[in-house]
C-alpha positions as a printed Julia matrix, in Angstrom:
479×3 Matrix{Float64}:
 115.27  -103.19   -6.26
 115.09  -101.77   -2.74
 115.29   -98.25   -4.17
 112.54   -99.12   -6.67
 110.34  -100.57   -3.92
 110.89   -97.51   -1.77
 110.19   -95.11   -4.64
 107.03   -97.0    -5.62
 105.7    -97.04   -2.06
 106.53   -93.34   -1.65
 104.78   -92.58   -4.96
 101.66   -94.49   -3.94
 101.57   -92.76   -0.53
 102.1    -89.34   -2.11
  99.45   -90.0    -4.74
  96.93   -91.2    -2.16
  97.69   -88.2     0.08
  97.22   -85.69   -2.73
  94.13   -87.5    -3.97
  92.58   -87.53   -0.5
  93.44   -83.85    0.0
  91.85   -82.95   -3.34
  88.75   -85.04   -2.62
  88.45   -83.49    0.84
  88.52   -79.97   -0.63
  86.06   -81.07   -3.3
  83.84   -82.46   -0.56
  84.07   -79.19    1.4
  83.08   -77.2    -1.69
  80.14   -79.55   -2.33
  79.07   -79.32    1.3
  79.32   -75.5     1.27
  77.19   -75.45   -1.89
  74.64   -77.73   -0.26
  74.62   -75.56    2.88
  73.98   -72.47    0.73
  71.09   -74.29   -0.95
  69.65   -75.17    2.46
  70.01   -71.54    3.57
  68.22   -70.3     0.43
  65.48   -72.9     0.94
  64.87   -71.75    4.53
  64.65   -68.11    3.36
  62.2    -69.09    0.62
  60.04   -70.87    3.18
  60.08   -67.86    5.52
  59.13   -65.5     2.67
  56.38   -67.88    1.53
  55.0    -68.09    5.07
  55.06   -64.29    5.29
  53.11   -63.96    2.04
  50.54   -66.49    3.23
  50.06   -64.71    6.55
  49.97   -61.33    4.82
  47.18   -62.5     2.52
  45.13   -63.81    5.43
  41.91   -61.83    5.93
  41.04   -60.72    9.51
  37.59   -59.02    9.47
  37.37   -58.86   13.25
  40.14   -56.28   13.75
  41.36   -53.07   12.19
  44.79   -51.57   12.51
  45.38   -47.83   12.46
  48.89   -46.4    12.38
  50.59   -43.05   12.58
  54.25   -42.18   12.23
  56.57   -39.29   12.92
  60.13   -38.66   11.79
  62.76   -36.5    13.4
  66.22   -35.77   12.04
  68.75   -34.52   14.6
  70.63   -31.35   13.71
  73.14   -31.56   16.57
  76.78   -31.5    15.6
  77.42   -34.84   17.37
  74.44   -36.58   15.77
  74.09   -34.82   12.42
  71.69   -36.75   10.18
  70.56   -39.09   13.01
  67.0    -40.26   12.16
  64.4    -41.13   14.76
  61.06   -42.58   13.68
  58.08   -42.99   16.01
  55.17   -45.3    15.2
  51.85   -45.55   16.99
  49.69   -48.56   16.19
  46.08   -49.05   17.35
  44.49   -52.47   17.06
  40.71   -52.05   17.16
  38.11   -54.77   17.69
  35.56   -54.18   14.92
  32.9    -55.96   16.92
  33.07   -53.11   19.42
  34.0    -50.13   17.25
  33.12   -49.4    13.66
  36.02   -48.18   11.56
  35.07   -46.62    8.26
  38.38   -45.2     7.03
  41.69   -43.88    8.29
  40.07   -40.53    9.25
  38.82   -42.3    12.35
  42.39   -42.3    13.69
  41.74   -39.13   15.73
  38.54   -40.53   17.21
  40.22   -43.82   18.15
  43.13   -41.91   19.67
  40.79   -39.74   21.69
  38.72   -42.69   22.89
  41.83   -44.62   23.88
  43.36   -41.65   25.74
  40.14   -40.92   27.64
  38.73   -44.39   28.28
  41.41   -46.99   27.47
  38.72   -49.53   26.6
  39.31   -53.27   26.11
  38.47   -53.16   22.4
  41.45   -50.94   21.59
  45.13   -51.87   22.04
  47.91   -49.34   21.5
  51.52   -50.09   20.55
  54.26   -47.44   20.41
  57.64   -48.02   18.78
  60.59   -45.65   18.56
  63.14   -46.59   15.93
  66.51   -44.89   16.22
  68.45   -44.52   12.99
  67.01   -47.46   10.99
  68.92   -48.7     7.92
  66.51   -46.64    5.81
  62.89   -45.45    5.85
  61.73   -48.33    3.67
  63.06   -50.88    6.16
  61.26   -49.1     8.97
  57.93   -49.22    7.13
  58.59   -52.85    6.17
  59.08   -53.59    9.87
  55.76   -51.86   10.59
  54.06   -54.07    8.01
  55.64   -57.19    9.52
  54.25   -56.22   12.89
  50.77   -55.73   11.42
  50.93   -59.11    9.66
  51.95   -60.78   12.91
  49.02   -59.15   14.7
  46.54   -60.33   12.08
  48.06   -63.81   11.65
  50.48   -64.78   14.42
  53.61   -66.75   13.51
  53.24   -70.56   13.7
  56.37   -72.79   13.79
  54.38   -75.87   12.7
  53.58   -74.18    9.36
  57.29   -73.53    8.76
  58.06   -77.2     9.44
  55.35   -78.27    7.01
  56.67   -76.01    4.24
  60.2    -77.31    4.78
  59.03   -80.92    4.57
  57.42   -80.18    1.2
  60.9    -79.24   -0.01
  62.43   -82.44    1.45
  64.19   -80.5     4.18
  63.9    -81.72    7.76
  64.3    -79.13   10.5
  66.0    -80.38   13.65
  64.63   -77.49   15.68
  62.42   -74.41   15.18
  62.54   -72.03   18.13
  61.36   -68.45   18.76
  63.36   -66.09   20.91
  63.08   -62.48   22.05
  66.08   -60.33   21.18
  67.26   -57.46   23.4
  66.99   -55.0    20.52
  65.55   -54.78   17.04
  67.06   -57.26   14.58
  66.92   -55.98   11.03
  68.63   -58.66    8.95
  68.76   -62.44    8.55
  71.78   -64.19   10.01
  73.27   -67.65    9.57
  75.33   -69.73   12.02
  77.31   -72.8    10.9
  78.01   -75.73   13.21
  80.9    -77.49   11.4
  80.84   -80.86   13.13
  82.73   -83.66   11.34
  79.9    -86.16   11.56
  76.77   -84.07   12.22
  77.16   -80.59   10.66
  74.26   -78.14   11.01
  73.3    -74.61   10.07
  70.97   -72.27   11.98
  69.1    -69.5    10.18
  67.87   -66.61   12.38
  64.97   -64.8    10.7
  63.38   -61.64   12.27
  59.66   -62.08   11.63
  58.67   -59.17   13.97
  61.37   -56.5    13.99
  59.67   -53.97   16.27
  59.22   -56.48   19.11
  62.6    -58.18   18.48
  61.07   -61.58   17.8
  63.34   -63.95   15.87
  62.73   -67.51   14.7
  65.76   -69.85   14.67
  65.55   -72.73   12.17
  68.24   -75.42   12.64
  68.74   -77.77    9.68
  71.06   -80.81    9.54
  73.53   -80.92    6.66
  73.15   -84.57    5.56
  76.18   -86.38    4.14
  74.18   -88.38    1.6
  73.08   -85.44   -0.58
  76.63   -84.07   -0.58
  78.13   -87.43   -1.57
  75.46   -87.96   -4.24
  76.3    -84.55   -5.63
  79.95   -85.51   -6.12
  79.31   -89.21   -6.84
  80.64   -89.02  -10.42
  83.85   -87.41   -9.24
  84.27   -89.99   -6.47
  83.74   -92.95   -8.81
  86.1    -91.65  -11.49
  88.74   -90.82   -8.89
  88.35   -94.22   -7.22
  88.59   -96.16  -10.49
  91.64   -94.24  -11.68
  93.32   -94.53   -8.28
  92.73   -98.28   -8.06
  93.89   -98.74  -11.65
  97.09   -96.75  -11.12
  97.95   -98.41   -7.8
  97.16  -101.85   -9.25
  99.44  -101.18  -12.23
 102.28  -100.15   -9.93
 101.8   -103.2    -7.71
 101.57  -105.54  -10.71
 104.76  -104.06  -12.15
 106.61  -104.6    -8.88
 105.18  -108.12   -8.59
 106.24  -108.88  -12.16
 109.76  -107.66  -11.51
 109.95  -109.74   -8.33
 108.64  -112.77  -10.2
 111.21  -112.31  -12.95
 113.96  -112.02  -10.37
 112.7   -115.14   -8.63
 112.56  -117.05  -11.92
 116.06  -115.91  -12.78
 117.31  -117.08   -9.39
 115.5   -120.4    -9.84
 117.05  -120.78  -13.28
 120.53  -120.12  -11.95
 120.03  -122.47   -9.01
 118.59  -125.14  -11.29
 121.54  -124.94  -13.68
 123.97  -125.04  -10.76
 122.29  -128.08   -9.17
 121.78  -129.86  -12.49
 125.47  -129.53  -13.3
 126.34  -131.09   -9.96
 123.72  -133.83  -10.34
 124.79  -134.76  -13.88
 128.47  -134.49  -13.1
 128.4   -137.53  -10.81
 126.95  -140.11  -13.27
 129.11  -138.75  -16.07
 132.24  -139.05  -13.93
 131.27  -142.58  -12.95
 130.67  -143.56  -16.6
 133.98  -142.02  -17.6
 135.72  -144.04  -14.91
 133.94  -147.24  -16.05
 134.95  -146.64  -19.66
 138.58  -146.16  -18.61
 138.41  -149.49  -16.7
 137.07  -151.2   -19.84
 140.22  -150.23  -21.67
 142.22  -152.27  -19.18
 142.36  -155.8   -20.7
 143.58  -157.47  -17.5
 140.76  -155.93  -15.45
 138.15  -156.91  -18.02
 139.29  -160.53  -17.88
 138.1   -160.64  -14.25
 134.45  -161.64  -14.61
 133.4   -160.22  -11.25
 135.01  -156.84  -11.89
 133.56  -156.76  -15.37
 130.04  -157.38  -14.03
 130.49  -154.68  -11.39
 131.63  -152.12  -13.97
 128.75  -152.95  -16.32
 126.27  -152.79  -13.41
 127.58  -149.38  -12.34
 127.36  -148.17  -15.93
 123.75  -149.31  -16.26
 122.89  -147.74  -12.92
 124.37  -144.35  -13.87
 122.75  -144.49  -17.3
 119.42  -145.14  -15.56
 120.05  -142.05  -13.43
 120.76  -139.96  -16.52
 117.68  -141.35  -18.25
 115.58  -140.56  -15.18
 116.82  -136.96  -15.09
 116.1   -136.43  -18.77
 112.65  -138.07  -18.48
 111.71  -135.68  -15.71
 112.92  -132.69  -17.69
 111.06  -133.9   -20.79
 107.75  -134.43  -19.02
 108.01  -131.19  -17.07
 108.26  -129.23  -20.34
 104.62  -130.07  -21.16
 102.4   -127.04  -20.63
  99.3   -129.12  -19.99
  99.21  -132.44  -18.13
  96.76  -133.78  -20.7
  99.55  -133.61  -23.29
 101.59  -136.28  -21.5
 101.06  -139.48  -23.5
  99.68  -142.29  -21.33
  99.63  -145.98  -22.18
  96.86  -147.29  -19.95
  96.71  -150.97  -19.06
  95.41  -153.18  -16.26
  98.09  -154.78  -14.07
  98.67  -156.09  -10.57
  99.48  -153.23   -8.19
 101.46  -155.37   -5.73
 103.74  -156.61   -8.55
 104.47  -153.01   -9.58
 105.29  -152.05   -5.98
 107.65  -155.01   -5.58
 109.36  -154.06   -8.84
 109.95  -150.56   -7.48
 111.43  -151.98   -4.28
 113.73  -154.32   -6.22
 115.11  -151.5    -8.37
 115.66  -149.29   -5.33
 119.3   -148.54   -4.5
 119.95  -147.95   -0.81
 122.57  -145.23   -0.25
 125.81  -146.33    1.38
 125.89  -145.91    5.13
 122.12  -146.32    5.48
 119.89  -149.27    6.34
 116.32  -149.43    5.12
 113.23  -151.42    6.01
 110.4   -151.24    3.5
 107.1   -152.79    4.53
 104.12  -153.35    2.25
 101.16  -153.26    4.64
  98.51  -154.52    2.21
  98.99  -157.69    0.19
  95.59  -157.64   -1.47
  95.41  -158.76   -5.06
  94.26  -155.48   -6.63
  94.25  -154.76  -10.34
  94.86  -151.14  -11.27
  94.36  -149.36  -14.6
  97.15  -146.85  -15.22
 100.34  -146.24  -17.17
 102.59  -148.84  -15.61
 105.86  -147.09  -16.42
 104.65  -143.77  -15.02
 103.19  -145.41  -11.91
 106.54  -147.1   -11.23
 108.26  -143.74  -11.75
 105.89  -142.1    -9.23
 106.48  -144.71   -6.53
 110.22  -144.85   -7.25
 110.53  -141.1    -6.75
 108.64  -141.24   -3.46
 110.77  -144.16   -2.23
 114.02  -142.47   -3.32
 113.01  -139.31   -1.44
 112.19  -141.38    1.65
 115.71  -142.86    1.57
 117.41  -139.6     0.62
 115.8   -137.35    3.21
 116.08  -139.62    6.25
 118.6   -140.52    8.89
 120.74  -143.66    8.79
 117.95  -146.04    9.82
 115.11  -145.68    7.35
 111.67  -147.19    7.73
 109.16  -146.94    4.88
 105.6   -148.2     4.91
 103.6   -148.68    1.71
  99.85  -149.29    1.84
  97.13  -149.4    -0.8
  93.38  -150.06   -0.98
  90.3   -149.59   -3.1
  87.86  -146.75   -2.36
  84.22  -147.6    -3.22
  85.36  -149.31   -6.39
  85.9   -145.9    -8.0
  89.53  -145.19   -7.17
  92.67  -146.72   -5.69
  94.57  -145.05   -2.86
  98.32  -145.58   -2.4
 100.21  -144.21    0.64
 103.97  -143.98    1.21
 104.95  -143.19    4.8
 108.53  -142.61    6.05
 110.35  -141.63    9.25
 112.47  -138.95    7.58
 113.32  -135.38    8.47
 109.77  -134.22    7.76
 108.61  -130.96    6.23
 107.57  -127.85    8.17
 103.83  -127.31    7.9
 104.4   -123.85    6.47
 106.26  -125.4     3.49
 103.9   -128.32    2.75
 101.9   -126.35    0.18
 105.05  -125.64   -1.85
 106.59  -129.13   -2.03
 105.01  -129.88   -5.42
 106.3   -126.65   -7.03
 109.06  -126.95   -9.61
 112.55  -126.4    -8.18
 111.25  -125.9    -4.61
 113.48  -127.31   -1.92
 112.82  -127.07    1.8
 115.22  -124.88    3.74
 115.75  -127.8     6.13
 117.14  -129.9     3.25
 119.23  -127.04    1.9
 120.79  -126.54    5.34
 121.78  -130.25    5.41
 123.63  -129.85    2.06
 121.65  -132.65    0.39
 121.86  -132.19   -3.37
 118.77  -132.26   -5.55
 117.04  -130.32   -8.33
 113.59  -129.93   -6.73
 111.96  -131.79   -9.63
 111.01  -135.15   -8.1
 107.73  -134.22   -6.39
 106.76  -131.82   -9.19
 107.29  -134.73  -11.6
 105.18  -137.06   -9.42
 102.31  -134.57   -9.22
 102.46  -133.99  -12.99
 102.04  -137.71  -13.64
  99.26  -138.01  -11.04
  97.35  -135.15  -12.68
  97.88  -136.76  -16.08
  95.95  -139.73  -14.66
  93.26  -137.24  -13.46
  94.16  -138.16   -9.89
  95.28  -136.24   -6.81
  98.19  -136.3    -4.39
  98.32  -134.99   -0.82
 101.07  -134.6     1.75
 100.94  -134.74    5.53
 104.11  -133.93    7.39
 105.62  -132.32   10.44
 109.23  -131.43   10.99
 111.11  -134.28   12.64
 108.15  -136.71   12.49
 108.3   -138.04    8.94
 106.05  -137.6     5.91
 103.04  -139.35    4.35
 102.27  -139.01    0.63
  98.83  -140.22   -0.5
  98.02  -140.8    -4.18
  94.44  -141.26   -5.35
  93.94  -142.58   -8.9
  90.42  -142.84  -10.36
  89.52  -146.09  -12.12
């Protein structure tokens, strides 16, 4: 069993470890996919903003450009391309621009006068990725001149796509930045990504958009996987635990069965031995002629037969699966008379002295099965005598409760029951470890039998006890 427990626990731990590892990798894949979607969304927003700014009409200015290309033929820099761009931004309110042939005039005016209505920009691009990228950078610059970049517009476009930007900042790079870059911030609880987008390549202006990678969208994306995995894991672990619990229960029942048989043999052996001895005495004619001896032998025989009958009655009633199946013969009778009958039938063990007090002497009529009620009280009184020291004191009290039920209490000064064991005292075959240590024989059926009969009457029974301070049993029977 220990090996089985260990193997089961190791299996559960291994399964949970592998499952968690698999789910963690699945979560990482889902998060990476979500991060890629966020990255693509930011790029779409930047391209959309560029198209909007590019389509913006600016009638107040004109932009004239010229470009030159030079390819180095030196051995050290063979194929090295240098492109030079000159850009003139002209205020149309001051100068009239008809077509691109006015470039020479604007150049001449700027060189001679440098007026306020004309602004010149010169850019030298050394070895760009290709010519197309260089001209694309020129167009980006022109777009930014006509319609300057606005971070608030980017934030608005992101919000339309249900993406919240944590920060949108513009920075000036030391050199021209030609391509978009992405930086991941893999925090466990607050992961983020930053997309760096060059909106003006010639002037090295880059916008950094930082977006939080929310956990909720990632979890929702893998919600089906999580639920299926959780259900299967719980089901498998529950099955393993139930199997172990079932095996433990079967072992416990087997031990209870063996203990019960062992105790029952010892309990039944005593009355049978006594009866056998009485029968052997009856065969002695001289002994049977002594009237006193004859009465003693017959009395002992009746007493032991009563013990056997009591054992078999308990076993019979305890075999009922439902307390409602126990046949009850209800009648109204005097409760005090029934209690006195129980006391009269009580046999005090040798070597002990007992004082039994009936606190209440009220004339109360009770409706119950008289035989079963006497059996209940007799069992409680026998336990009080059996599980006590040499001087036993028992107190019986009873009263009516609001005319709806009758309460009977049996209090003793016995060994008591540890509070941790009180909830088990009515279980079949349960015996307190304190009693077992004192080598007091018993089958653990008495209190289970009492509770069974109380429940058959639709009543209740409670116990209050503390080790070394005695026990109080309280029966409540509805009327």
